[in-house]
C-alpha positions in Angstrom: 3.8 13.4 25.2 6.1 16.1 25.4 8.9 14.5 24.1 6.5 13.8 21.0 5.5 17.3 20.8 9.2 18.5 20.8 9.5 20.7 17.7 12.9 20.0 15.5 14.5 22.5 13.4 12.9 22.2 9.8 15.0 20.1 7.4 14.4 21.8 4.0 13.9 25.4 2.5 10.2 26.1 1.0 11.4 27.9 -2.0 9.6 26.8 -5.0 11.7 26.3 -8.0 10.6 25.7 -11.8 11.2 22.3 -13.4 13.9 21.8 -15.8 15.5 18.6 -17.4 18.0 18.3 -14.7 15.9 19.3 -12.0 15.1 16.4 -9.4 13.5 16.6 -5.9 16.3 14.6 -4.7 18.4 17.6 -4.9 15.8 20.4 -4.4 13.5 20.7 -1.5 10.6 22.0 -3.9 9.6 22.5 -7.6 6.9 23.1 -9.8 5.8 20.0 -12.3 3.2 20.9 -15.0 0.9 18.0 -16.0 -2.2 17.6 -18.5 -4.7 19.2 -16.0 -3.1 20.7 -13.2 0.3 22.5 -12.2 1.7 20.8 -9.1 3.9 22.4 -6.3 5.8 19.3 -5.0 7.6 19.9 -1.7 9.7 17.5 0.3 8.2 17.8 4.0 10.9 15.5 5.8 13.5 12.6 5.0 15.5 10.3 6.7 13.2 7.5 7.3 14.3 4.0 6.4 12.4 2.7 3.5 9.0 4.3 4.5 5.9 1.7 3.3 2.6 3.1 4.9 1.2 6.4 6.1 -2.1 7.5 7.3 -3.3 10.3 9.2 -4.3 11.0 12.7 -7.3 13.2 13.5 -5.3 16.2 14.5 -3.1 16.4 11.0 -0.2 14.4 11.9 1.0 11.3 10.2 1.7 8.0 11.3 4.4 6.5 9.3 5.9 2.9 9.0 9.4 2.3 8.3 10.3 -1.3 6.7 13.1 -1.5 9.1 10.7 -2.1 11.9 9.9 1.5 13.2 6.7 3.5 13.6 6.5 7.0 14.2 4.6 10.1 14.0 5.5 12.9 11.7 3.9 16.6 12.1 2.9 18.4 8.9 5.9 20.4 9.2 8.3 17.2 9.0 9.0 16.8 12.5 9.4 13.4 13.3 8.7 11.7 16.8 10.7 8.8 18.2 9.9 5.1 17.2 7.0 3.9 18.9 7.9 1.1 21.4 5.4 -2.0 21.9 5.6 -3.4 18.3 6.1 -7.1 18.3 9.1 -9.2 16.8 9.3 -8.3 13.1 11.3 -10.0 10.3 12.9 -6.9 8.8 15.0 -8.5 5.7 14.4 -8.7 2.1 10.8 -7.3 1.2 9.7 -7.9 4.6 9.7 -5.6 7.8 7.0 -3.1 9.0 4.6 -2.6 6.3 1.2 -1.0 6.1 -0.8 0.9 8.6 -4.4 2.1 9.3 -6.8 3.6 11.8 -9.6 2.0 13.3 -12.7 3.7 11.8 -13.8 4.7 15.4 -10.1 5.6 16.2 -10.9 8.8 18.1 -13.2 6.8 20.4 -11.2 3.6 20.7 -7.7 4.6 19.6 -6.8 1.4 17.7 -4.2 1.5 15.3 -3.7 -1.8 13.0 -0.3 -2.5 11.2 0.7 -5.3 8.8 4.4 -7.0 8.8 6.5 -9.9 8.3 6.1 -12.2 11.4 9.2 -14.4 11.9 8.8 -18.4 12.5 10.9 -21.3 13.1 13.8 -22.1 10.8 13.6 -18.7 9.4 10.0 -19.0 7.9 7.8 -16.0 7.7 4.6 -14.9 7.0 2.3 -11.8 6.4 0.8 -10.8 9.7 -1.7 -8.0 11.1 -1.6 -6.5 14.8 -3.1 -3.7 16.4 -2.5 -1.6 19.4 -3.6 1.5 21.2 -2.1 4.7 20.5 -3.1 6.8 23.6 -3.4 10.3 23.5 -1.7 10.8 26.8 1.4 8.2 25.7 1.8 8.9 22.1 5.6 7.7 22.1 4.4 3.8 22.5 1.6 1.4 21.5 -0.5 -0.3 24.5 -2.1 -3.8 24.4 -0.4 -4.8 21.3 -1.9 -8.3 19.6 -1.6 -10.1 16.5 -5.1 -10.7 14.8 -3.9 -12.5 11.8 -1.2 -14.5 10.7 -1.0 -15.9 7.1 -1.0 -19.6 6.7 1.4 -21.5 6.1 4.8 -19.6 6.8 7.5 -20.3 4.3 11.2 -19.8 3.5 10.9 -16.4 1.7 11.4 -12.8 2.3 9.4 -11.3 -0.6 6.0 -10.8 -1.5 4.2 -9.8 1.7 1.6 -8.0 -0.2 0.1 -6.1 3.1 -2.0 -3.2 2.4 -4.9 -2.5 4.9 -8.2 -1.1 4.0 -11.3 -0.7 6.1 -14.6 -1.7 4.2 -17.8 0.6 4.9 -19.1 -2.2 7.5 -15.8 -2.0 9.6 -14.2 -5.0 8.6 -10.8 -5.2 7.6 -9.1 -6.1 4.2 -5.7 -7.8 4.1 -3.8 -8.0 0.8 -1.3 -10.7 0.6 1.2 -12.1 -2.1 2.2 -15.6 -3.3 5.7 -15.0 -1.1 7.5 -16.2 -4.4 6.6 -19.5 -4.3 7.5 -22.0 -7.2 4.9 -21.9 -9.7 4.2 -25.6 -9.6 3.1 -25.2 -6.0 0.2 -23.5 -7.0 -0.6 -22.2 -3.7 -2.2 -19.0 -5.0 -5.2 -21.5 -6.6 -5.8 -23.6 -3.4 -8.0 -22.4 -0.7 -6.4 -24.1 2.1 -3.8 -21.5 2.0 -3.5 -17.7 2.6 -0.9 -17.2 0.1 -1.9 -15.3 -3.0 -5.1 -14.3 -1.4 -7.1 -11.2 0.1 -8.4 -11.8 3.4 -11.3 -10.2 5.2 -11.7 -10.1 8.9 -13.4 -8.3 11.9 -11.2 -5.7 13.8 -10.7 -8.3 16.5 -9.2 -10.9 14.2 -12.8 -13.0 13.9 -14.1 -14.2 10.6 -17.1 -12.3 9.1 -20.2 -14.9 9.0 -20.7 -13.6 5.3 -17.0 -14.2 3.9 -17.2 -16.4 0.7 -15.6 -19.9 1.8 -16.9 -19.8 5.4 -19.1 -23.1 4.4 -16.4 -24.5 1.8 -14.9 -27.6 3.2 -11.1 -27.4 3.7 -11.1 -23.8 2.8 -9.5 -21.0 5.1 -12.6 -18.9 6.2 -10.7 -15.6 6.1 -10.3 -15.7 2.7 -11.9 -13.3 0.3 -10.6 -13.5 -3.1 -7.4 -15.6 -4.5 -5.3 -16.1 -7.4 -3.4 -13.0 -6.7 0.7 -12.6 -7.2 1.5 -10.0 -4.9 -1.2 -6.9 -4.1 0.4 -4.0 -2.7 -1.9 -1.2 -3.6 -5.6 -1.1 -2.5 -8.4 1.3 -2.0 -12.3 1.6 -1.9 -13.9 3.0 -5.2 -15.6 6.1 -4.1 -19.1 5.4 -5.5 -19.7 1.4 -5.5 -17.5 1.0 -2.6 -15.9 -2.0 -3.9 -12.5 -3.1 -3.6 -10.1 -2.3 -6.1 -6.4 -3.5 -5.9 -3.0 -3.0 -7.5 -1.1 -6.3 -8.0 2.6 -6.5 -9.3 3.0 -9.0 -12.2 5.9 -10.8 -13.3 7.9 -9.4 -16.4 4.9 -7.6 -17.6 1.4 -8.1 -16.3 0.8 -5.4 -13.8 -2.7 -5.3 -12.9 -5.6 -3.3 -11.4 -8.5 -5.5 -10.1 -12.0 -5.2 -8.9 -11.8 -7.7 -6.1 -14.9 -9.2 -5.9 -16.0 -11.8 -3.0 -14.9 -15.4 -4.1 -13.3 -14.6 -7.2 -10.4 -16.1 -9.0 -7.6 -13.6 -10.3 -5.9 -16.4 -12.1 -2.0 -16.4 -10.8 -0.4 -18.7 -11.8 -2.8 -20.0 -14.6 -3.3 -16.6 -16.5 -1.0 -13.6 -16.6 -0.2 -10.7 -19.3 3.6 -11.4 -18.0 6.0 -13.5 -18.7 9.3 -15.4 -16.9 12.1 -13.0 -16.0 14.5 -13.1 -18.9 11.4 -14.7 -21.2 9.3 -17.7 -21.3 5.5 -18.6 -20.8 3.8 -18.7 -17.5 0.7 -20.8 -17.3 -1.9 -21.1 -20.0 -2.2 -17.6 -21.5 -4.2 -14.6 -20.5 -7.7 -16.0 -20.2 -9.5 -18.9 -18.8 -13.2 -19.7 -17.9 -13.6 -19.1 -14.2 -11.1 -16.3 -13.8 -11.2 -12.7 -13.7 -10.0 -10.3 -16.0 -8.1 -6.9 -14.8 -9.4 -3.5 -15.5 -6.3 -2.5 -16.3 -2.8 -4.2 -16.9 0.7 -2.8 -17.8 3.2 -4.2 -20.3 6.0 -3.6 -19.7 5.7 -3.7 -15.6 5.8 -0.2 -14.0 5.9 -2.2 -10.6 2.9 -0.6 -9.4 2.4 0.0 -5.5 0.3 2.2 -3.6 -3.0 3.4 -5.2 -5.8 5.8 -4.1 -8.9 7.2 -5.4 -8.7 10.9 -5.8 -12.1 12.6 -4.2 -10.6 16.0 -2.6 -11.3 19.5 -3.7 -7.8 20.6 -4.1 -7.6 18.7 -7.5 -11.2 18.9 -8.8 -10.2 18.1 -12.2 -9.0 14.9 -10.9 -12.0 13.9 -8.8 -12.6 10.2 -9.2 -9.3 9.4 -10.9 -7.0 6.1 -9.8 -3.8 7.6 -8.6 -1.0 4.6 -8.8 2.8 4.8 -7.9 5.5 3.2 -9.6 8.6 1.6 -8.1 10.2 0.7 -11.2 9.7 3.9 -13.2 9.6 6.4 -10.4 6.3 8.0 -11.3 2.6 8.3 -10.8 0.0 7.2 -13.1 -3.3 9.0 -13.1 -5.9 6.7 -14.6 -9.3 8.2 -15.6 -12.3 6.2 -15.5 -15.6 5.9 -17.4 -17.5 3.4 -15.0 -15.2 0.5 -14.4 -13.1 1.1 -17.8 -10.0 3.0 -17.9 -10.1 5.8 -20.6 -6.8 7.8 -20.4 -3.5 7.4 -18.6 -1.2 10.1 -17.8 2.5 9.7 -16.5 4.4 12.3 -14.0 6.9 12.5 -11.6 9.4 10.2 -13.7 11.9 12.9 -14.3 11.3 15.1 -11.4 11.3 13.1 -7.8 13.8 10.7 -8.8 13.0 8.2 -6.4 10.8 4.9 -6.3 7.3 5.9 -5.1 6.1 3.6 -2.4 2.9 5.0 -1.5 0.3 7.7 -2.2 -2.2 8.9 0.3 -4.8 11.6 0.2 -4.8 13.9 3.2 -7.5 15.5 5.0 -6.7 18.8 3.3 -7.2 17.3 -0.1 -3.4 17.5 -1.1 -1.6 14.2 -1.8 1.5 12.7 0.0 4.0 10.4 -1.4 6.6 7.9 0.1 9.9 7.5 -1.3 11.3 4.0 -0.9 14.9 4.1 -0.1 17.0 3.9 3.1 16.7 8.0 3.2 13.3 8.0 2.4 11.2 11.1 2.3 7.4 12.2 2.9 6.6 14.3 -0.3 3.6 16.7 -0.3 1.9 17.4 -3.8 -0.5 20.5 -3.9 -1.6 22.8 -6.6 0.9 25.5 -7.8 -0.3 29.1 -6.9 
C-alpha cells in the first residue's frame, strides 16, 4: 500500500493556454477549447502509459487504467502512477490485442472484484477475447488476488485484431461483453452463426455463469452467452440513462461505423448488410437493409473509427445532459450526439485540431468532468472540465 501511495513529482504545469491554429495538447500541458455550447479547459493529467485502453474510477477517486501492453495500474487524480499490478493472467499483447477494458463490480466496495477483458493466447498462436476478474484488496493495492478467467470467446482463431472488449454492467448485475469478428473472411460468416461468439455481444453473470433469461438459452446449437449477433467490432458501450438499454458503437469497414441499440436476440447484420465497403472499394454483402436485421441509430460515412462512448449525465456540463459522447481514433476528435428519444438530431465534433492524438476512451468521472485516453505508446489521461 505504501508503495502505491508514494507521491511522484507532477509531470505537467497547470497553466491554461488559449487555443490557436497551431496549439496542440501534445505540445502543451493544458489549453482552452471553444465548442458550440461550452468552453472547455483541457488538461493532460499524466502520460507515459503504453496504449491505454480502459479506465474506471475507484471509490476514493483514483483511476484504474489498463495498458494494451499488458499492465494495469492505479493513477491518482494528480496523475501519479502506481506500479503495474501483479497477478494478471497470460496476455497476448500483439496487434490490436492485449489488456483491454476494465470495470468494477457494482458491489466493489464490499467484494473488491475488478473485471477486465484481454486477448487470451491459445495453441498455435490462436487468440480469443476473454474476461477475468480479481480482487483489488485495500491492504494490497499493487496486485490482484483470486484471479480467475470467467469467459473465453469460442472459437480461438489466428488473428490479432477485432477483439471488441468493452465491459458494461447491467442494472440487474449481469455483465455485457462486446466482441468483434476477429477479422475473419466474409464468406466464413461467423457473426451470423449462433454456435460462435465471434461478432456477438455476450451477457453473463458475475461468476461467468449464464443468465437463465438470455435469448438463446433454449436454442439448439446456440452458445447460451450470446445476447446479440451480427456485429463487426464493438469497441464502445454504455447504458442509456433513461431506458437503461445497452447502446453500442461499432467499427465499420471503409465507411459504416455505427451506433446501435443492442437488444436481446437481435441481428445487426454484419457482414450481410453495411453502410461501408471493402477497403479500396467494392461491395460487401447485399446492401444496407434486409428483413430481420437491425438498422443503426446513427452511422458515419466516411468512418471516424468510433471507439469509447458515454452518455453524459453529470452537472459540470448541464447543456450536454443526455448527449452521447463518442471518441474517434481516425480523426482524433470527440463526436457529441444530441438525441430526441432514439433519434440523433445533431452532431458536433471537437478536439480534432487540439489534442492531436487518437482518442481511445471517454469516461465521466465522479466529479462530473470527462476523462479521455489517448491511444499511443506514450499515452495520456486528459481531463476535460468547464473553462472558468
